[in-house]
C-alpha positions as CSV (number, residue, x, y, z in Angstrom):
1,M,58.7,-18.2,0.8
2,A,58.1,-21.0,3.3
3,G,56.1,-18.6,5.5
4,T,54.0,-17.7,2.5
5,H,53.0,-21.3,1.7
6,G,52.2,-22.4,5.2
7,G,55.6,-23.9,6.2
8,P,57.8,-23.4,9.3
9,A,56.7,-19.8,9.7
10,D,53.0,-20.9,10.3
11,T,54.1,-23.6,12.7
12,S,56.2,-21.1,14.7
13,D,53.2,-18.6,14.8
14,A,50.9,-21.4,16.1
15,A,53.4,-22.4,18.7
16,A,53.9,-18.8,19.8
17,G,50.1,-18.4,20.1
18,R,49.9,-21.5,22.4
19,A,52.8,-20.2,24.4
20,S,51.1,-16.8,25.0
21,G,47.9,-18.5,26.2
22,H,45.7,-17.5,23.2
23,R,43.6,-20.3,21.8
24,P,41.9,-20.2,18.4
25,R,38.2,-19.3,18.7
26,R,35.7,-22.0,18.0
27,S,32.5,-21.1,16.3
28,F,29.4,-22.1,18.3
29,P,25.9,-22.2,16.6
30,F,24.3,-20.1,19.3
31,V,22.0,-18.1,17.2
32,P,20.6,-21.1,15.2
33,L,20.0,-23.0,18.4
34,M,18.2,-20.1,20.0
35,G,16.1,-19.7,16.9
36,I,15.1,-23.4,17.0
37,A,14.3,-23.2,20.7
38,W,12.2,-20.1,20.2
39,F,10.3,-21.8,17.3
40,A,9.6,-24.8,19.4
41,A,8.3,-22.8,22.3
42,A,6.1,-20.7,20.1
43,F,4.8,-23.6,18.0
44,Y,4.0,-26.0,20.8
45,P,0.8,-24.3,21.9
46,V,-0.5,-24.5,18.3
47,Y,0.6,-28.1,18.1
48,Y,-1.1,-28.9,21.5
49,M,-4.3,-27.3,20.3
50,F,-4.3,-29.4,17.2
51,I,-3.6,-32.8,18.8
52,S,-6.1,-32.0,21.6
53,S,-8.8,-31.2,19.0
54,L,-8.3,-34.8,17.6
55,R,-9.2,-36.5,20.9
56,E,-12.5,-37.6,22.4
57,Q,-14.0,-35.4,25.1
58,G,-13.9,-38.2,27.7
59,D,-10.3,-39.2,27.3
60,Y,-8.5,-36.0,26.2
61,L,-6.2,-36.3,29.2
62,D,-5.2,-39.8,28.4
63,G,-1.9,-40.4,26.6
64,S,1.1,-38.2,26.2
65,P,0.6,-34.4,25.7
66,W,3.5,-34.5,23.3
67,L,2.1,-37.1,20.9
68,P,-1.0,-37.2,18.8
69,P,-3.8,-39.6,19.8
70,L,-3.6,-43.2,18.5
71,D,-7.2,-43.0,17.2
72,P,-7.7,-39.4,16.0
73,V,-11.2,-38.2,15.4
74,A,-12.5,-35.3,13.3
75,G,-15.9,-35.1,15.0
76,N,-14.9,-32.0,17.0
77,Y,-14.5,-30.0,13.8
78,T,-17.8,-31.3,12.4
79,E,-19.5,-30.3,15.7
80,V,-17.9,-26.9,15.7
81,L,-18.9,-26.1,12.1
82,S,-22.5,-27.3,12.7
83,S,-22.9,-25.2,15.8
84,G,-23.0,-21.9,13.8
85,L,-19.3,-21.1,13.7
86,A,-19.8,-20.0,10.0
87,L,-22.3,-17.3,11.1
88,Y,-20.0,-16.1,13.9
89,F,-17.1,-16.0,11.5
90,L,-19.0,-13.8,9.0
91,N,-20.1,-11.5,11.9
92,S,-16.4,-11.1,13.0
93,L,-15.3,-10.6,9.4
94,F,-18.0,-7.9,8.9
95,V,-16.9,-6.0,12.1
96,V,-13.2,-6.3,11.3
97,T,-13.6,-5.2,7.7
98,L,-15.6,-2.0,8.5
99,S,-13.6,-1.2,11.6
100,V,-10.2,-1.6,10.0
101,G,-11.2,0.2,6.9
102,L,-12.4,3.3,8.9
103,I,-9.4,3.2,11.2
104,V,-6.9,3.2,8.3
105,F,-8.7,5.7,6.2
106,V,-9.2,8.3,8.9
107,S,-5.8,7.7,10.4
108,F,-3.9,8.0,7.1
109,L,-5.5,11.3,6.3
110,A,-5.0,12.7,9.8
111,A,-1.3,11.4,9.8
112,Y,-0.6,13.2,6.5
113,V,-2.0,16.5,7.8
114,I,-0.1,16.2,11.1
115,A,3.2,15.3,9.4
116,R,3.1,17.9,6.7
117,I,1.2,20.9,8.0
118,S,2.7,22.8,10.9
119,S,0.2,24.8,12.9
120,R,-1.1,25.2,16.5
121,A,-4.4,23.6,15.6
122,V,-2.8,20.6,14.0
123,R,-0.5,20.1,17.0
124,G,-3.5,20.3,19.2
125,V,-5.3,17.6,17.2
126,F,-2.2,15.4,17.4
127,T,-2.0,15.9,21.2
128,T,-5.7,14.9,21.4
129,F,-4.9,11.6,19.6
130,L,-2.0,10.9,21.9
131,M,-4.2,11.5,24.9
132,G,-6.4,8.7,23.6
133,L,-3.6,6.2,24.2
134,A,-3.8,6.9,27.9
135,I,-7.5,5.9,28.2
136,P,-8.0,2.2,29.2
137,L,-10.7,0.4,27.3
138,Q,-12.2,-1.0,30.4
139,A,-12.5,2.5,32.0
140,A,-14.6,3.8,29.2
141,I,-17.0,0.8,28.7
142,I,-19.9,2.4,30.7
143,P,-19.9,5.7,28.7
144,V,-19.5,3.6,25.5
145,Y,-22.5,1.5,26.5
146,L,-24.6,4.6,27.1
147,L,-23.7,6.2,23.8
148,I,-24.4,3.0,21.9
149,V,-27.8,2.7,23.5
150,E,-28.6,6.4,22.8
151,M,-27.6,5.9,19.2
152,G,-30.0,2.9,18.9
153,L,-27.3,0.5,17.9
154,Y,-27.4,-1.8,20.9
155,D,-27.5,-5.5,20.1
156,T,-26.4,-5.0,16.5
157,L,-23.1,-5.6,14.7
158,Y,-22.9,-1.9,14.0
159,A,-22.6,-1.3,17.8
160,L,-19.1,-2.9,17.8
161,I,-17.7,-0.6,15.1
162,P,-17.6,2.9,16.6
163,P,-15.8,2.0,19.8
164,Q,-13.4,-0.2,17.9
165,V,-12.6,2.6,15.6
166,A,-12.3,5.2,18.4
167,F,-9.8,3.0,20.3
168,G,-7.8,2.0,17.2
169,I,-7.2,5.5,15.7
170,P,-4.7,6.9,18.3
171,L,-2.0,4.3,17.9
172,T,-2.5,4.0,14.2
173,V,-2.1,7.8,13.8
174,L,1.1,7.7,15.9
175,I,2.6,4.9,13.7
176,L,1.7,6.5,10.4
177,V,2.8,10.0,11.5
178,N,6.3,8.7,12.3
179,F,6.5,6.8,9.1
180,I,5.4,9.8,6.9
181,R,7.8,12.1,8.6
182,D,10.6,9.7,7.6
183,I,9.8,10.3,3.9
184,P,12.6,12.6,2.5
185,N,11.4,16.2,2.0
186,D,13.1,16.3,-1.4
187,L,10.3,14.0,-2.7
188,F,7.7,16.4,-1.4
189,D,9.5,19.4,-2.9
190,A,9.7,17.6,-6.3
191,M,5.9,17.0,-6.1
192,K,5.4,20.7,-5.5
193,I,7.6,21.7,-8.4
194,D,5.6,19.4,-10.7
195,G,2.4,21.2,-9.5
196,G,1.0,18.3,-7.4
197,G,-1.4,19.2,-4.7
198,H,-2.2,17.4,-1.5
199,R,-4.5,14.9,-3.2
200,R,-2.0,14.0,-5.8
201,T,0.9,13.8,-3.3
202,L,-1.2,11.4,-1.1
203,R,-2.1,9.2,-4.0
204,T,1.2,9.0,-5.9
205,L,3.8,9.6,-3.3
206,V,2.8,9.0,0.3
207,L,0.4,6.0,-0.3
208,P,3.0,3.8,-2.2
209,L,5.8,4.6,0.2
210,S,3.6,4.0,3.3
211,R,2.6,0.6,2.2
212,P,4.7,-1.3,4.9
213,A,3.3,0.9,7.7
214,L,-0.3,0.5,6.3
215,V,0.1,-3.3,6.3
216,T,1.4,-3.2,9.8
217,V,-1.6,-1.2,11.2
218,V,-4.1,-3.2,9.2
219,I,-2.8,-6.5,10.7
220,Y,-2.6,-5.0,14.2
221,N,-6.1,-3.5,14.1
222,A,-7.5,-6.6,12.5
223,L,-6.1,-8.7,15.3
224,Q,-7.4,-6.4,17.9
225,A,-10.9,-6.3,16.4
226,W,-11.0,-10.1,15.7
227,N,-10.0,-11.0,19.3
228,N,-12.0,-8.3,21.1
229,F,-14.3,-9.9,23.7
230,L,-15.4,-7.0,25.9
231,F,-17.4,-5.0,23.3
232,P,-19.4,-8.0,22.0
233,L,-20.1,-9.0,25.6
234,V,-21.4,-5.6,26.7
235,L,-23.0,-4.3,23.6
236,T,-24.7,-7.4,22.2
237,Q,-26.9,-10.1,23.6
238,S,-28.6,-12.0,20.8
239,A,-27.1,-15.2,19.5
240,N,-27.2,-14.1,15.8
241,V,-24.9,-11.2,16.4
242,R,-22.2,-13.1,18.3
243,T,-18.6,-12.8,17.1
244,I,-15.9,-15.5,17.3
245,P,-14.5,-14.7,20.8
246,L,-18.0,-14.6,22.4
247,A,-19.1,-17.7,20.5
248,L,-16.3,-19.7,22.1
249,Q,-18.1,-19.5,25.4
250,Q,-20.8,-22.0,24.2
251,F,-18.2,-24.8,24.6
252,Q,-18.1,-24.2,28.3
253,G,-21.0,-25.7,30.2
254,Q,-22.1,-25.3,33.8
255,Y,-20.2,-28.2,35.1
256,G,-17.5,-28.8,32.6
257,V,-15.7,-27.6,29.4
258,D,-15.6,-29.4,26.1
259,V,-11.9,-29.0,25.7
260,P,-11.4,-30.8,22.4
261,G,-14.3,-28.9,20.8
262,L,-13.0,-25.7,22.3
263,M,-9.5,-26.4,20.9
264,A,-11.0,-27.1,17.5
265,A,-13.0,-23.8,17.5
266,V,-10.0,-21.8,18.7
267,L,-7.8,-23.3,16.0
268,L,-10.3,-22.5,13.3
269,S,-10.8,-19.0,14.6
270,T,-7.0,-18.3,14.3
271,L,-6.7,-19.4,10.7
272,P,-7.6,-16.0,9.1
273,I,-5.1,-14.1,11.2
274,V,-2.4,-16.7,10.4
275,V,-3.1,-16.5,6.7
276,L,-3.1,-12.7,6.8
277,Y,0.3,-12.7,8.5
278,I,1.8,-15.2,6.1
279,V,0.6,-13.2,3.1
280,A,1.9,-9.9,4.4
281,R,4.8,-10.8,6.7
282,R,7.5,-9.1,4.7
283,Q,5.7,-5.7,4.6
284,L,4.7,-6.2,8.3
285,L,8.3,-6.6,9.3
286,G,9.3,-3.6,7.2
287,G,6.7,-1.5,8.8
288,L,7.7,-2.5,12.3
289,T,11.3,-1.7,11.7
290,A,10.7,1.5,9.7
291,G,12.6,4.5,11.0
292,F,15.0,2.6,13.2
293,G,17.7,2.3,10.6
294,R,17.4,5.9,9.3
């Protein structure tokens, strides 16, 4: 009874443990500390951009890089907005919307066919998509330029959409194919028994279950199209068709760089992607980890 209620038996067990050299384990908050360190390392660049955007151009190096300025100014944001950033924002939004819409639509239909129909022709198409992953974007820029000129799309926003779609489809197809293959075959068999064809199966079964993967590829391709610099640089030249990455160049002069203005412009240009991630972060994480726990 004494051992049951923590009496002499417990004391003797503790003494025996010390005698044998075994010490009680102490819990150390390693994981929380690592999480805090990672958050600080990831958040500091954003914090530095923000406090730098509140400084004057002539004294942005004065003071501590860890602390905000004593006299913050909002003139950099006013200058950025008055320099045409709204137009460049709309241009980027137009390109991203059309590009991502075409990429997801074509890739989703192709992934369903590849995942559910087994034939030599379908396997050949899938192999062709996979070969597209091995082509660097920089290696194809000259053929892309010639094709865009021949199509009469040079120096227009429409010139940025076909190459963006072409380079975004291979990886998107690969992600969606692996996700659709993870859907249990029993669900497809049940749809066949109910008399559902491919169109109904796509709409009522595959589309709802593939939502995490679709959100993942939407965010990934939107990020790629939003930050793309090479296509606007090569395929456009007029100021009214600039996108956000190309427009950031105007804050760099011949003999210097307007660092506070550039930081303000970069911070404003990242807001849409940050908002998109915050809204869809749960489904994004679900799509990134899909298939690993099955």
